C-alpha positions in Angstrom: 0.4 -0.2 0.2 2.5 2.5 -0.8 1.8 5.7 -2.4 3.3 5.0 -5.5 0.5 2.8 -6.3 -1.9 6.4 -5.9 -1.3 8.9 -8.2 -3.1 10.6 -6.7 -3.0 10.2 -3.2 -6.2 11.7 -0.6 -5.9 15.2 0.4 -4.4 16.4 3.5 -5.4 19.0 5.2 -2.0 21.0 6.7 -2.0 23.6 9.4 -0.9 27.6 8.3 2.8 28.0 7.3 2.7 30.0 10.3 1.9 27.2 12.7 4.2 24.2 10.9 7.0 27.2 11.5 6.6 27.7 14.8 6.3 23.4 15.1 10.0 23.7 13.5 11.5 25.8 16.1 9.9 23.5 18.4 11.3 20.7 18.3 13.8 19.4 19.9 16.6 18.5 17.0 16.4 21.5 14.7 16.4 23.9 18.5 19.4 22.5 19.7 21.1 22.5 15.9 20.0 26.4 16.1 22.0 26.6 19.1 24.5 24.9 18.2 24.8 27.4 15.1 24.5 30.3 17.6 27.4 29.0 19.8 30.0 28.3 16.5 33.0 30.2 16.2 36.5 30.4 15.5 37.3 28.3 18.8 34.9 25.1 17.5 37.7 22.8 16.5 35.7 20.1 13.3 37.1 17.2 11.6 38.1 16.3 8.1 34.6 15.9 7.5 33.0 18.9 9.8 32.2 17.0 12.4 32.9 18.3 16.2 36.2 17.0 17.6 35.5 14.7 20.0 37.0 17.6 22.7 34.3 19.4 22.4 30.9 17.2 22.8 31.3 18.0 26.4 30.3 21.9 26.1 28.2 21.4 23.6 26.4 19.0 25.5 26.2 22.1 28.2 25.9 24.7 26.0 22.1 22.2 25.0 22.0 22.3 28.8 22.4 18.8 28.4 24.1 16.2 31.3 27.9 15.6 30.1 27.9 12.2 33.0 25.1 11.1 31.1 26.5 8.7 28.0 24.1 9.7 25.6 24.8 13.6 25.5 27.5 13.4 23.2 25.9 11.5 21.1 22.8 14.4 20.9 25.7 16.8 20.8 27.3 15.2 17.3 24.0 14.7 15.7 22.7 18.2 16.3 25.9 19.8 15.0 25.1 17.6 12.3 22.3 19.3 11.4 23.2 22.5 11.9 26.0 22.1 9.5 23.8 20.0 7.0 21.0 22.9 7.0 23.8 25.9 6.4 23.3 26.5 10.1 26.6 26.7 10.6 29.7 27.0 7.6 33.0 25.1 8.8 35.8 24.9 7.1 37.7 22.1 7.0 41.7 20.9 7.3 43.2 20.2 4.5 45.9 17.6 4.1 49.6 18.6 4.3 49.1 22.3 5.9 50.0 20.9 9.1 46.8 22.0 10.7 44.8 19.7 12.5 41.3 20.9 12.7 39.2 23.5 10.8 37.3 26.1 12.2 33.5 26.7 12.0 31.1 29.5 12.3 27.8 31.0 12.3 26.0 30.3 8.7 24.1 33.3 6.5 21.0 30.6 6.9 20.9 31.2 10.9 19.7 34.7 10.6 16.2 33.4 8.6 15.5 31.8 11.9 14.5 35.3 13.1 14.5 37.2 10.1 12.6 35.1 7.2 9.5 34.2 6.2 7.6 30.7 7.9 8.6 29.2 4.4 12.0 29.7 4.9 12.3 27.9 8.6 10.6 25.3 6.6 12.8 24.8 4.3 15.1 24.8 6.9 13.6 21.7 8.2 13.0 20.4 5.2 16.9 20.1 4.7 17.2 18.9 8.6 15.0 15.6 8.1 16.8 14.7 5.2 20.1 14.2 7.3 18.1 12.5 9.9 16.0 10.8 7.5 19.5 9.5 6.2 21.0 8.3 9.7 17.8 6.9 10.5 18.6 4.4 7.1 21.9 3.5 8.6 22.2 0.2 10.6 23.2 -0.3 14.0 26.7 0.9 13.8 27.9 -2.4 16.2 28.3 -4.5 13.1 30.0 -2.1 11.4 33.7 -2.7 12.2 32.9 -6.6 12.0 32.3 -5.2 8.1 35.2 -3.9 7.3 37.6 -5.2 4.8 41.0 -5.5 4.8 41.3 -2.0 3.2 39.5 -0.2 5.9 36.6 -0.2 3.2 32.6 -1.0 5.0 32.4 -4.4 2.8 27.8 -3.7 2.1 27.5 -7.5 1.6 29.1 -8.8 4.9 26.8 -6.4 6.5 24.1 -6.9 4.1 23.1 -3.5 4.4 22.3 -1.9 0.5 21.7 2.3 1.6 19.3 2.4 -1.4 17.3 0.2 -0.5 17.1 1.3 3.5 16.1 4.4 2.3 13.8 3.5 -0.4 12.1 1.4 2.7 11.9 4.1 5.0 10.3 6.6 2.3 7.9 3.5 1.8 7.5 3.5 5.3 6.1 7.5 5.8 4.2 7.0 2.6 2.3 3.9 3.9 1.5 6.3 7.5 0.9 8.8 5.3 -1.9 7.0 3.6 -2.8 5.1 6.5 -3.0 8.8 8.6 -5.7 10.7 5.3 -7.5 8.0 4.3 -10.9 8.1 4.7 -11.8 5.9 7.1 -8.4 6.0 8.3 -5.9 7.6 11.3 -6.7 10.7 10.7 -4.7 12.2 13.9 -5.0 9.0 16.0 -2.1 6.9 16.0 -1.2 3.4 14.2 0.4 0.7 15.4 3.1 -0.1 14.8 2.7 -4.1 14.3 -0.2 -2.5 11.1 2.7 -0.1 10.4 5.1 -3.2 10.1 2.3 -5.6 8.6 2.2 -2.5 5.3 5.7 -3.2 4.9 5.6 -7.1 4.7 2.2 -9.2 4.2 1.4 -9.5 0.6 -1.6 -7.3 -1.1 -4.9 -10.2 -0.8 -2.7 -12.6 2.0 -5.7 -14.3 4.1 -3.8 -15.6 7.1 -0.6 -14.6 7.2 2.3 -17.7 7.7 5.1 -17.9 10.1 6.8 -16.8 8.2 5.5 -13.4 7.5 4.7 -13.0 10.8 8.0 -13.3 11.4 9.0 -11.2 8.7 6.5 -7.7 10.4 8.1 -8.6 13.8 11.6 -8.3 12.3 10.0 -5.0 10.4 8.9 -3.9 13.2 11.8 -3.7 15.5 13.4 -2.3 12.8 10.7 0.3 13.0 11.0 0.8 16.6 14.6 1.9 16.3 14.2 4.3 12.9 10.5 5.9 15.1 13.1 6.7 18.3 15.7 8.6 15.6 13.0 10.9 13.9 10.6 11.5 16.8 13.4 14.4 18.0 13.1 15.9 14.5 8.7 16.5 15.5 8.0 14.1 12.5 6.7 12.1 14.7 4.9 11.0 17.9 5.9 7.6 18.9 5.2 4.9 21.8 8.0 2.5 21.3 8.0 -1.0 22.1 7.5 -1.8 25.4 11.0 -3.8 26.5 9.6 -5.8 28.9 7.1 -7.6 26.4 9.6 -8.3 24.2 11.1 -10.3 27.1 8.3 -12.0 27.9 7.5 -12.9 23.8 11.3 -14.1 24.2 10.7 -16.4 27.6 7.3 -17.4 25.5 9.1 -18.8 22.0 11.9 -20.5 24.1 9.6 -22.2 26.1 7.3 -23.4 23.7 8.9 -26.7 22.4 10.2 -24.9 18.9 6.7 -23.6 17.8 6.2 -20.5 15.7 4.8 -17.8 15.5 5.5 -16.1 18.7 7.1 -13.0 17.7 6.1 -9.6 18.4 4.4 -9.4 15.4 1.7 -12.4 16.9 -0.6 -9.5 19.9 -3.0 -11.0 21.8 -6.7 -9.8 21.9 -6.5 -9.4 25.5 -3.0 -7.6 25.6 -2.9 -3.7 25.3 -1.7 -3.3 21.5 0.2 0.0 22.4 2.7 -2.1 24.2 3.9 -3.1 20.5 3.9 0.2 19.8 2.1 3.5 18.0 3.2 6.0 16.0 1.8 9.1 14.2 2.6 11.6 12.3 2.9 15.3 13.3 1.0 18.4 11.2 4.8 19.1 10.6 5.7 15.4 9.8 2.1 15.6 7.2 4.0 18.1 5.8 7.1 17.0 5.4 6.0 14.1 4.3 3.7 15.3 1.9 6.5 17.6 0.4 9.2 14.1 -0.2 6.2 12.6 -1.8 5.6 15.8 -4.0 9.5 15.4 -4.7 9.2 12.5 -5.7 6.7 13.0 -8.2 3.3 11.5 -6.6 0.4 13.7 -6.6 -0.8 14.8 -2.9 -3.5 17.4 -2.3 -3.9 19.4 0.4 -6.9 21.2 1.4 -7.3 24.4 0.1 -4.8 24.7 -2.7 -7.6 25.1 -5.3 -9.1 28.0 -4.2 -7.7 29.9 -6.4 -8.4 28.1 -9.5 -11.5 28.1 -11.8 -14.6 26.3 -10.9 -13.9 22.9 -13.5 -11.1 22.7 -11.6 -12.9 22.7 -8.5 -15.1 20.2 -9.6 -12.9 18.0 -11.8 -10.8 17.6 -8.3 -13.1 17.3 -5.8 -14.5 14.1 -7.7 -12.0 12.1 -6.5 -11.8 13.1 -3.3 -14.4 12.0 -0.3 -17.2 14.1 1.1 -16.3 14.9 3.8 -12.7 17.0 1.6 -15.1 17.1 -0.9 -17.3 20.0 1.4 -13.3 21.1 2.9 -12.5 22.8 -0.3 -14.9 23.7 -1.9 -15.6 25.8 1.6 -12.8 27.2 1.4 -12.9 27.6 -3.1 -16.1 29.8 -1.6 -14.9 31.6 0.9 -14.0 35.3 -0.3 -15.8 35.2 -3.7 -19.5 37.0 -4.4 -22.2 33.8 -4.2 -24.2 34.1 -7.5 -21.2 34.7 -9.6 -19.7 31.6 -7.8 -23.0 29.5 -8.1 -23.6 30.0 -11.7 -19.6 29.2 -12.3 -20.0 25.6 -10.0 -23.7 25.1 -12.7 -21.4 26.2 -15.7 -18.5 23.8 -14.9 -20.9 20.5 -13.9 -22.4 20.0 -17.6 -21.2 17.7 -20.3 -22.1 14.1 -20.9 -18.5 12.1 -20.0 -17.7 10.1 -18.1 -16.7 12.5 -15.5 -20.1 14.6 -15.6 -22.1 12.5 -12.9 -20.0 12.6 -10.4 -19.2 16.8 -11.2 -23.2 17.3 -10.8 -23.4 15.8 -7.6 -19.9 17.5 -6.2 -21.4 21.2 -7.5 -24.7 20.0 -5.9 -23.0 19.6 -2.6 -21.4 23.2 -3.0 -24.5 24.5 -4.0 -26.1 23.3 -0.2 -22.6 25.2 0.7 -23.3 28.2 -1.0 -27.3 28.8 0.4 -30.0 30.9 -0.3 -27.6 33.4 -2.4 -27.0 30.7 -5.0 -30.3 30.5 -5.7 -30.6 32.9 -9.0 -27.9 31.1 -10.9 -30.2 27.5 -10.1 -33.6 29.1 -11.7 -31.4 30.3 -14.8 -30.6 26.8 -15.2 -34.1 24.9 -14.8 -34.9 24.2 -18.7 -30.9 22.8 -19.2 -31.7 19.3 -19.9 -28.7 17.7 -17.8 -29.2 20.6 -14.7 -32.9 21.0 -14.5 -33.1 18.3 -12.8 -30.3 19.3 -10.1 -32.2 22.8 -9.8 -35.3 21.8 -8.9 -34.4 19.2 -6.1 -32.1 22.1 -4.8 -35.3 24.6 -4.9 -37.8 22.0 -3.6 -35.6 21.3 -1.0 -35.6 24.3 0.2 -38.9 24.7 0.0 -39.0 27.4 -2.3 -42.0 28.6 -4.7 -42.5 28.3 -7.7 -41.3 25.3 -8.8 -42.1 23.4 -12.4 -42.7 20.2 -12.2 -40.4 18.3 -14.6 -41.5 16.3 -17.3 -41.0 11.9 -17.2 -37.3 12.1 -19.3 -35.9 14.3 -17.2 -37.0 12.6 -14.1 -35.6 8.8 -15.8 -32.7 11.0 -16.9 -32.3 12.6 -13.1 -32.8 9.0 -11.6 -29.6 7.6 -13.9 -27.3 10.1 -13.2 -28.1 9.9 -9.2 -27.2 6.5 -9.6 -24.0 6.9 -12.2 -22.2 9.3 -9.7 -22.7 7.8 -5.9 -21.6 4.3 -8.2 -18.7 6.9 -9.0 -17.7 7.7 -5.8 -18.2 5.3 -3.6 -19.1 2.2 -5.9 -21.6 -0.4 -4.7 -22.0 1.1 -1.3 -24.7 -1.1 0.7 -26.4 1.7 1.2 -27.0 2.2 -3.3 -29.6 -1.1 -3.0 -31.9 1.4 -1.1 -31.3 4.5 -2.8 -32.2 2.6 -6.2 -35.5 1.2 -4.4 -35.9 4.4 -3.3 -35.9 6.1 -6.6 -37.5 3.7 -8.6 -40.6 2.7 -6.8 -43.2 5.8 -7.5 -42.4 5.2 -11.3 -45.0 2.3 -12.6 -42.9 0.4 -15.5 -39.9 2.4 -14.9 -37.7 0.2 -16.6 -39.9 -0.6 -20.1 -38.6 3.3 -20.0 -35.8 4.5 -19.1 -33.3 2.6 -21.0 -34.4 4.8 -24.0 -32.8 7.5 -22.0 -29.8 10.0 -23.8 -27.6 9.7 -20.8 -24.0 8.0 -21.2 -24.1 6.3 -18.5 -27.9 4.3 -18.9 -26.6 0.4 -19.5 -23.5 0.8 -16.7 -26.5 2.1 -14.4 -28.5 -0.5 -15.1 -26.3 -3.6 -14.4 -25.7 -2.4 -11.9 -29.2 -2.3 -11.1 -29.3 -6.4 -11.8 -27.0 -6.5 -9.8 -27.5 -4.8 -6.6 -31.9 -3.7 -6.8 -33.3 -5.3 -3.2 -35.8 -6.7 -5.1 -36.1 -9.7 -7.2 -38.3 -9.0 -9.7 -36.6 -5.8 -10.5 -33.1 -7.1 -10.4 -34.3 -8.6 -13.5 -35.6 -5.5 -15.0 -32.8 -3.9 -15.1 -30.8 -6.1 -16.2 -33.4 -6.9 -19.4 -33.7 -2.8 -19.6 -29.7 -3.0 -19.5 -29.6 -5.7 -22.6 -31.8 -2.8 -24.6 -29.8 -0.3 -23.8 -26.7 -2.2 -24.6 -27.8 -3.3 -27.9 -29.6 0.3 -28.9 -26.4 2.0 -28.5 -23.6 2.3 -31.8 
């Protein structure tokens, strides 16, 4: 379920750039990088790679307010310094071979001024650069194995390490894409956390597999522990909120597996119903994380829309886009599009954009009707102007009748049948064959005697398609049979 399999991802609701920039400045790792950049100066010594020399790490840790007696403080300082260098918050002058200098120097970089005097977008660009650094670090395996993987020349033997840098980076990108998709999809996690086993399974379990095999469960368990380590590294940059795997739980699982006399499937991915799933780890993208993953997704060439980005475009672009959105996301986008517009003119533009006998026409008209609800009574003149339109007249009558307005002319039978086909075609396009659709079909056909004897003649491009769906889904068996016969007639009359 990677983003690559979705040419257009569901739209995401992002916080404003100002809010996101504040979140970026408050991310612990980024804030530490800024503090070290302000501390950097001629006496701050760096090595050949621009890293702080070991003797400088205790002072750097003190600048960050870290306990220099803590064994992890030097690591925190080193990571923050690397972020500062990679983002341009710090400029380093590395020592050159043969010049007799053992150390290089550093100074605050020009980009440091953007932290306080730049626009929110400038801060977010710096944070995205920091994110790239952190993701690169997170894709590196446990360094304990690197010493054993050195070849005779002191280079890393990647085959012995069983680590491919490109593959690891791709794995982490796909993990974040799946987490993003789980978050923004209708009925997905939304603002809630995703259990780590669910995310790991999305990376391992093949689509369509029923009960996973023991081998697949073991792979899920391995992937889960790998993600546990990576999300620990990603949390300080503000990308995720993360509850790690409970280590006591892992010890319990290991004990149970050791006493199971070789029985399979006792790994971390085999959560029992009576156990708290949160003990297996929970992760959610922060609002800043949603922004960051979306930015990387766009760079990868995947369409990842954000609610509100259509506000400055025409009604045709709006309806074409929201036709693919869930109802909730479409409503949010429509409301932002209407905001600040003269509503009578906006309603007329929406109705004009809703016309068309192409495949997407029914769903455009459904979203147009949804938009007109948000437009309110000011849309009435534009709606009344299309009462005689063969494609929009039925929609207009429904809109006026729902508001109890007077002088709504009765539709002729041809318009009623056309609107019925258009409505069902729109619902099929929007949601597929849902459980609610048979009831809609029954409601729309119940009040018309001889409905199927007439509807197959309707000049609508979706007539046969709708009748075939009614033949499968109509709750009345006799009506379903009549629908299938009518579908055959509709197919036969079309060239």
